[in-house]
Each structure stands twice: as C-alpha cells, then as structure tokens.
N, C-alpha and C positions, 0 to 999 in steps of 0.2 A: 504494499499500498503505500509506504513511503516513496518507492521508485516511481510509482504513478504521480505523487504528488510533487515529487522533483522534476518529473517529466512536463507537467503541468505547468510549473514556474518557468521551465525553460521556453516553453511555446509561448506563455504570455511575455516573457522579454523579448523573443523574437517578433512576436506581434508588435509590441511597442516600436522596435527598430524598423518593421516593414512600415508601419503607419507614419513614421518619421520621412523614410523613402518616399513614400507617394505623396507627403506634402512637398517635398523637395523636387520630385518630379513633375508634379502639377505646377509649380512656381516655374521651373525651366520651361516647361510647355507653353505656359503664358508667356514668359518673356520671349521665346522664340516666335511665338505668333504674332506678338506686338512688332519684334523686329522684322520679321517677314513682311508685314503689311507696311511699314515704314519704308523698307526698301522696294517693294511693288509700287507703292505711291511714288516714291522717286523716280523709279524706272518708266513711268507714264509720261514723265516730263523731261526725260534725260536726252541729252543731245546726242547726236549720233556718234561723236567720239567718245563719249561716257559709255556707251551700250555694253561694251565688253566687260568694263569694271562692274556696272550695275548686274550683268548677268552673272558674274563671279558672285557678288555679294548675294544676289538671289538663291543661287545654288548653295552656298555655305548656310545661309539661313533655313533653307528648306531641309539640308541635312540634320541641321542641329534641331529643327522640329521634330524631324522623323526620329532621331536619336532620343529625343525627351520623350516623344509618345512610346517609343519601345521599352524604355525605363519605366515609364509608369504602367504599361501592361504587365511587365515583368513583375514589378514590386505588387501590383493586384493580384495576379496569380499565384504569388508567394503567400500573400495575406489569406486568398482563399484556402490554399492548401493547409495552412497554419490553423485557420479557424475550423477545418474539418478535424484535423489532428485533435484540436482542443477539444471539440465536441466528444470525440470518441473517447479521450482519457477521462473527460467528465461522466460519461455513461458508464466507463469501467469503474470509476470511483463509486458511483451511486449504486451499481450492482453490489460492489465489495462492502458498503455501508449496509444495504439491505441484508445480505446474508449474514454479517456480524450481528445485525440487531434481530434476524430471525434466532439465530443460535442464543443470543441471551434471552429471549423471550420463552425457548423451549428449554432452558435451562443448562444449555452448552452441551446437548445430546448429540 
C-alpha cells in the first residue's frame, strides 16, 4: 500500500510539472502566433527588395509556431497519460482500503 501511495505522489508531482509545461507551451504558442501575425502584416506592405527577408522571417515564425504547437500537444498527451495512471492508482488504493475494512469488520478472518 505504501508503494502505491508513493506512486500516487510521484504521479501528482509529474502532473504539476506537466501543467507548468502546458502553461509555458501555451505562452510560446501565443507569442509565436502574435509574431507571425505581425510579420504577415509587414509582408503585406513590404517592398519587393524586402520580400526575401520577410519570407525568411515568416518561415521562421511559422516554424516557431509549429514547434510550440507540438510542444503543447506533447505536454497535453503526457498529462492525459498521467491522469489515467493517477486514476488507476487511486482505484487500486480504494480497493485495498475496502479489503482492509472488510477484514476489520469480519474480525480479521
């Protein structure tokens, strides 16, 4: 039972870390989206001689956005897996608790 409690504490710690990663990834995604919008706005009014530079900046911003979205998706997937593990451990602990209570009620037979 102590092992399961330790496992539960470990999962809760991982969940806290994952939630921080999700927040960070959401911020990165928001910043990348804003940056891309600014560059696209600039591209609309760019002179022909600035086109190559703006195209490069646009490609970099799109890559940053793509990376941020991937990071966010991975963090959310990790969170989902950890939540499932947490639920499983909680169920196992609840079953152990029920078994102990049943033994106590029957006089430890």
